[in-house]
C-alpha positions in Angstrom: 0.0 0.0 0.0 1.3 3.4 -0.9 1.7 6.0 1.9 1.8 9.1 -0.4 0.2 10.9 -3.2 1.8 13.5 -5.4 0.4 16.9 -6.4 -0.8 17.1 -10.0 -2.3 20.6 -9.9 -0.7 23.9 -10.8 -2.0 25.4 -7.5 -2.6 23.1 -4.5 -4.4 24.0 -1.3 -5.0 22.0 1.9 -8.0 22.5 4.1 -9.4 20.7 7.2 -11.4 18.3 5.1 -8.3 17.2 3.3 -6.4 16.8 6.6 -9.3 14.4 7.7 -8.8 12.5 4.4 -5.0 12.2 5.2 -5.9 10.8 8.6 -8.3 8.2 7.1 -5.5 7.1 4.8 -2.9 7.0 7.6 -5.2 5.0 9.7 -5.5 2.4 6.9 -1.7 2.3 6.4 0.4 -0.4 8.0 2.8 2.2 9.4 0.0 4.6 10.5 1.2 7.5 8.3 0.3 9.2 5.0 1.6 12.2 3.1 0.6 14.6 0.4 3.7 15.5 -1.6 3.1 19.1 -2.6 5.9 18.8 -5.2 5.3 17.0 -8.5 7.9 14.3 -8.3 11.0 12.9 -6.5 13.3 14.9 -8.8 12.1 18.3 -7.6 14.8 20.4 -5.9 12.4 21.1 -3.0 10.5 18.2 -1.4 7.5 19.7 0.4 5.0 17.5 2.1 2.0 17.5 4.5 2.4 14.5 6.7 -0.2 12.9 8.9 0.9 10.5 11.6 -0.8 8.5 14.2 0.9 8.8 17.6 2.4 5.4 17.7 4.2 5.5 14.4 8.0 5.0 14.5 10.4 6.8 12.1 13.8 5.2 12.4 16.4 7.9 13.5 18.4 9.1 10.5 20.3 12.1 9.2 20.6 13.7 5.8 23.9 14.4 3.9 25.7 17.7 4.3 24.2 20.5 2.2 20.6 19.5 2.9 18.2 21.2 5.2 14.9 20.1 6.8 12.1 22.1 8.3 8.9 21.0 10.2 5.9 23.3 10.8 3.3 21.7 13.1 -0.3 22.0 11.8 -2.0 19.8 14.4 -0.7 17.9 17.5 2.6 17.7 19.2 5.9 16.0 18.5 9.5 15.9 19.8 12.5 15.8 17.6 15.5 14.2 19.4 19.1 14.7 18.2 22.0 12.3 18.5 25.8 12.3 17.9 27.3 9.6 15.7 27.7 7.2 18.6 24.0 7.4 19.5 24.2 9.6 22.5 21.3 12.0 22.8 22.5 15.6 22.5 19.2 17.5 22.7 15.7 17.7 21.6 13.0 20.2 20.6 9.4 19.9 21.5 7.0 21.2 18.9 3.2 21.9 18.9 0.7 23.6 16.8 0.7 27.4 16.9 -0.9 29.0 19.9 0.5 26.6 22.4 3.5 27.2 24.7 6.0 25.5 22.4 7.6 26.3 19.1 5.6 25.4 16.0 8.4 25.6 13.5 12.0 24.3 13.4 14.7 24.0 10.8 17.8 21.8 10.9 20.6 22.9 8.6 23.3 20.4 9.5 23.8 16.7 9.0 22.6 15.5 12.5 20.9 12.2 13.5 17.4 12.9 14.5 14.3 11.1 15.6 10.7 12.3 15.2 8.5 11.2 18.1 4.8 11.9 18.0 3.4 13.1 21.4 -0.3 13.3 20.6 -2.8 10.9 19.0 -2.3 12.6 15.7 0.4 14.8 14.4 0.0 16.7 11.1 3.0 18.7 9.9 4.4 20.5 6.9 7.9 19.3 6.0 10.3 20.8 3.6 13.5 18.9 2.7 16.1 19.8 0.1 15.7 17.5 -2.9 15.9 15.7 -5.1 14.6 12.6 -3.3 16.5 9.4 -3.5 16.1 7.5 -0.2 19.4 5.6 -0.6 21.2 8.9 -0.8 19.0 11.3 1.3 18.2 9.2 4.3 21.2 7.8 6.2 19.8 5.5 8.9 21.3 5.6 12.3 23.3 2.4 13.0 22.5 2.7 16.7 18.7 2.6 16.2 16.3 -0.3 15.7 14.7 -1.0 12.4 11.0 -0.5 11.8 9.3 -3.7 12.9 11.6 -4.4 15.8 9.0 -3.8 18.4 11.2 -4.8 21.4 14.1 -2.7 20.2 11.9 0.3 19.5 10.4 0.1 23.0 13.9 -0.1 24.6 15.1 2.8 22.4 12.1 5.1 23.2 12.4 4.2 26.9 16.0 5.4 26.9 15.2 8.9 25.5 15.4 12.1 27.5 12.5 13.0 29.8 10.6 16.2 30.3 11.1 19.2 28.1 11.6 22.7 29.4 9.0 25.5 29.2 10.8 26.8 26.0 10.3 23.5 24.4 14.0 22.6 24.2 16.3 20.3 26.2 20.0 19.7 25.8 22.4 21.4 23.4 20.3 22.3 20.3 
């Protein structure tokens, strides 16, 4: 089952009804996520997506090669982004929430840093922008210290070892 659709329109908008459609598709997906790719194809220089994730979905920690940036803008819900050094030690985190809450709603990472997206609400809907083009074998560098998707015991241990409460500003650690 596919977990994404690509934009085919010259002008694309997203409203609340479409977010509900993304949620329905995410709910039906084995990995509990679905995305609208606002760009036309994987070769575009800017990869821009609206991603809908159920709270228990696991994204394996990864980093992107130097020269690529990534931004998240929270539309609905809350999530943490944890950062790690090359040995797998957690170096910090940022807690994000939709605008109007006491946390940042937007973040950008401009360096090649291992990171892990952790949903903190039943649903998270966010707008992601990633430098393209998209080739998963070149753009996503999986963290060797992190469990693969499907390793439920490993994932549970990994998540249990993450840093605890966030500060009022929404950050913890060095980033």
